[in-house]
C-alpha positions as CSV (number, residue, x, y, z in Angstrom):
1,M,8.8,3.3,-14.3
2,R,11.6,3.6,-16.8
3,L,14.4,1.0,-17.4
4,R,17.8,1.9,-18.6
5,K,20.1,-1.0,-19.5
6,S,23.8,-1.1,-20.3
7,S,26.0,-4.2,-20.4
8,A,25.1,-6.1,-17.2
9,T,23.6,-3.2,-15.4
10,T,20.0,-2.2,-15.3
11,L,18.8,1.1,-13.8
12,A,15.1,1.2,-12.9
13,L,13.9,4.8,-12.5
14,A,10.7,5.8,-10.7
15,A,8.8,8.8,-11.7
16,A,10.7,11.0,-9.2
17,A,14.1,10.0,-10.6
18,P,16.1,12.7,-12.5
19,D,16.9,11.9,-16.1
20,S,20.6,12.5,-15.3
21,L,20.7,9.7,-12.8
22,A,23.8,7.5,-13.5
23,T,25.2,4.2,-12.3
24,E,27.8,5.8,-10.1
25,W,25.0,7.4,-8.0
26,F,24.6,4.1,-6.3
27,N,28.2,4.2,-4.9
28,A,28.7,5.9,-1.5
29,E,32.2,6.8,-2.5
30,F,31.0,8.8,-5.4
31,W,28.9,11.0,-3.1
32,R,31.7,11.2,-0.5
33,E,34.1,12.6,-3.0
34,Q,31.6,15.4,-3.7
35,G,31.0,16.1,0.0
36,R,27.3,15.1,-0.4
37,I,27.0,12.4,2.3
38,S,24.9,14.0,5.0
39,G,24.8,11.1,7.5
40,S,24.4,7.4,7.9
41,S,22.5,4.8,9.8
42,F,24.1,1.6,11.2
43,G,22.3,-1.7,11.5
44,R,23.9,-4.9,10.3
45,Y,25.3,-2.7,7.5
46,T,25.5,1.0,6.7
47,T,22.7,3.0,5.1
48,W,23.8,6.3,3.6
49,F,22.0,9.6,3.6
50,I,22.8,11.6,0.4
51,R,22.3,15.3,-0.6
52,P,21.3,14.8,-4.2
53,P,22.0,17.3,-7.1
54,E,20.3,20.7,-6.7
55,D,20.1,20.1,-2.9
56,A,16.7,18.5,-3.1
57,T,15.3,16.4,-0.3
58,D,17.9,14.0,1.0
59,W,18.0,10.5,-0.4
60,V,18.7,7.1,1.3
61,L,21.1,4.8,-0.4
62,R,20.8,1.1,0.7
63,H,22.6,-1.9,-0.6
64,Y,21.0,-5.3,-0.5
65,W,22.8,-7.7,1.9
66,R,22.0,-11.3,2.6
67,G,21.1,-12.5,6.1
68,G,20.8,-15.8,7.9
69,L,22.6,-19.0,6.7
70,M,23.1,-17.8,3.1
71,E,25.2,-14.9,4.4
72,K,28.0,-17.4,5.2
73,F,28.2,-18.2,1.5
74,S,27.6,-14.8,-0.1
75,K,27.1,-11.4,1.5
76,D,25.3,-9.8,-1.4
77,A,24.9,-12.1,-4.4
78,Y,21.4,-13.3,-5.2
79,F,20.4,-16.0,-7.8
80,F,19.1,-14.3,-10.9
81,T,15.7,-15.6,-11.9
82,G,14.5,-12.6,-14.0
83,L,14.7,-8.9,-13.7
84,E,11.1,-8.6,-12.5
85,R,11.9,-10.9,-9.6
86,T,14.9,-9.1,-8.3
87,R,14.5,-7.7,-4.8
88,A,15.4,-4.1,-5.7
89,L,13.0,-3.8,-8.6
90,A,10.2,-5.5,-6.7
91,E,10.6,-3.1,-3.8
92,L,10.9,-0.1,-6.0
93,K,7.6,-1.0,-7.9
94,L,5.8,-1.7,-4.6
95,L,6.9,1.7,-3.1
96,E,5.9,3.5,-6.3
97,Q,2.4,2.0,-6.1
98,L,1.9,2.6,-2.4
99,H,3.3,6.2,-2.5
100,G,1.1,6.9,-5.5
101,E,-1.9,5.7,-3.5
102,G,-1.1,8.1,-0.6
103,L,0.1,5.5,1.9
104,P,2.8,6.8,4.3
105,V,5.9,5.3,2.7
106,P,9.1,6.9,1.3
107,K,9.0,8.2,-2.2
108,P,11.1,5.8,-4.4
109,I,13.8,7.2,-6.7
110,A,15.6,4.4,-8.5
111,A,17.2,1.0,-8.2
112,R,20.3,-0.6,-9.7
113,I,20.6,-4.3,-10.6
114,V,24.0,-5.6,-11.6
115,K,24.0,-9.1,-13.1
116,N,27.1,-11.3,-13.0
117,A,26.5,-14.7,-14.8
118,L,23.8,-16.4,-12.7
119,W,23.9,-13.9,-9.9
120,Y,23.0,-10.3,-9.2
121,S,23.6,-7.6,-6.6
122,A,21.4,-4.6,-6.1
123,D,21.0,-1.1,-4.6
124,I,18.1,1.2,-4.1
125,L,17.6,5.0,-3.7
126,I,14.6,6.4,-1.9
127,E,13.7,9.8,-0.6
128,R,14.4,10.5,3.0
129,I,11.4,11.5,5.1
130,D,12.4,14.7,6.8
131,G,11.7,15.3,10.4
132,C,11.3,11.7,11.4
133,V,13.1,9.2,13.7
134,D,12.6,5.5,14.1
135,L,10.2,4.5,16.8
136,V,12.8,2.9,19.0
137,A,14.9,6.1,19.0
138,F,11.8,8.1,19.8
139,L,10.7,5.8,22.7
140,E,14.2,5.9,24.2
141,K,13.6,9.5,25.0
142,Q,9.9,10.0,25.5
143,A,6.6,8.3,25.8
144,M,3.8,8.3,23.3
145,T,0.3,9.3,24.2
146,T,-2.7,6.9,24.1
147,E,-3.9,8.7,21.0
148,Q,-0.5,8.2,19.3
149,W,-0.5,4.4,20.1
150,Q,-4.0,4.2,18.7
151,Q,-3.0,6.2,15.6
152,L,-0.1,3.8,15.0
153,G,-2.5,0.9,15.2
154,S,-4.9,2.6,12.8
155,T,-2.0,3.2,10.4
156,L,-1.0,-0.5,10.4
157,A,-4.7,-1.4,9.8
158,R,-4.6,0.9,6.8
159,F,-1.8,-1.1,5.3
160,H,-3.4,-4.4,6.1
161,R,-6.8,-3.4,4.6
162,R,-4.9,-2.6,1.4
163,G,-3.3,-6.0,1.5
164,V,0.3,-4.8,2.2
165,Y,2.5,-7.5,3.6
166,H,5.6,-6.1,5.3
167,A,8.2,-8.9,5.6
168,D,10.1,-7.3,8.5
169,L,7.6,-5.3,10.5
170,N,9.5,-4.2,13.5
171,A,9.8,-1.1,15.7
172,K,12.8,0.3,13.8
173,N,11.0,0.1,10.5
174,I,8.4,2.5,11.7
175,L,9.2,6.2,11.6
176,I,7.4,8.9,13.6
177,G,7.3,12.6,12.8
178,N,5.3,15.3,11.2
179,G,2.3,14.1,13.2
180,E,2.3,10.8,11.3
181,F,3.7,7.3,11.3
182,Y,5.5,5.9,8.2
183,L,6.6,2.4,7.3
184,I,10.0,1.8,5.7
185,D,12.1,-1.0,4.3
186,F,9.8,-3.0,2.0
187,D,12.4,-5.5,0.9
188,R,10.5,-8.8,0.2
189,G,7.2,-7.0,0.8
190,E,4.2,-7.6,-1.4
191,L,0.5,-7.1,-2.0
192,R,-1.6,-10.0,-0.8
193,T,-5.3,-10.7,-0.5
194,P,-6.2,-9.5,3.0
195,A,-6.4,-12.5,5.3
196,S,-6.4,-12.8,9.1
197,Q,-3.5,-15.3,9.2
198,W,-0.7,-13.3,7.6
199,Q,-2.1,-10.1,9.1
200,Q,-1.9,-11.5,12.6
201,S,1.5,-12.9,11.9
202,N,2.6,-9.4,11.0
203,I,1.2,-7.9,14.2
204,D,2.8,-10.7,16.3
205,R,6.1,-10.0,14.7
206,L,5.9,-6.3,15.7
207,Q,5.0,-7.3,19.3
208,R,8.0,-9.5,19.5
209,S,10.1,-6.6,18.2
210,F,8.8,-4.2,20.9
211,N,9.4,-6.8,23.6
212,K,13.0,-7.5,22.3
213,E,13.8,-3.8,22.4
214,K,12.3,-3.5,25.9
215,G,14.5,-6.3,27.0
216,K,17.6,-4.4,25.7
217,Q,16.5,-1.2,27.3
218,A,14.5,-1.3,30.5
219,G,13.8,2.4,30.2
220,L,12.2,2.2,26.8
221,H,8.7,3.8,27.0
222,F,6.7,0.7,26.1
223,S,4.4,-1.3,28.2
224,P,1.7,-4.0,27.9
225,E,-0.8,-1.2,28.3
226,N,0.7,0.6,25.3
227,W,0.4,-2.6,23.2
228,Q,-3.3,-2.8,24.1
229,Q,-3.7,0.8,23.0
230,L,-2.1,0.0,19.7
231,L,-4.4,-3.1,19.3
232,A,-7.4,-1.0,20.0
233,G,-6.5,1.5,17.2
234,Y,-5.7,-1.4,14.9
235,Q,-9.0,-3.1,15.5
236,A,-10.9,0.1,15.0
237,G,-9.0,0.7,11.8
238,M,-9.7,-2.8,10.5
239,D,-13.4,-2.4,11.3
240,Q,-13.5,0.6,8.9
241,G,-12.9,-1.9,6.0
């Protein structure tokens, strides 16, 4: 990973980042003016899909926004305790390591950290995984087979055997496509020593997510039987370790 610093701004460039990458590439307006915004995704805030130079695979541009109680005081300013501890750089480094090891995660491109006195704001660019949709969007339209639910469980076990803690493991942070499942959004994620307590907490969080989405949409193709199929695949995957 390369670092490029100028005044209060630091750019962290992963191996996949072009040398020409500039600070303005982290502004959606810059891409809009060039007609290179290919789409967007709306959650609490907007995530932008970008067509990068030379029309390579689309990128995802995401700003870091605060949540919970702290959001009432500041929407996107974080207390600066060192560059290595910024959320953007931590996520970029984690993604670069996991992608390099062959785990199904997006390829990282770069991150921008802008320091202002004691605070910082940040953005991240990652490569968009073509041919995928999030799991909720998929299950709104069709069911998964028993084998797919077991494959999902096995994929989650693969991450847990490696010690990957996902801070927000929910159904919308799982993509399906290309015959594979992918995990996205590793903000506040980290590598931990494998242990049943945090691994079970991760799985419980995912189950609550599925149940929440089912409560919103009665027609969602998810059932207690599907959850047991996922757990069967997960346990089989954990036993491989």
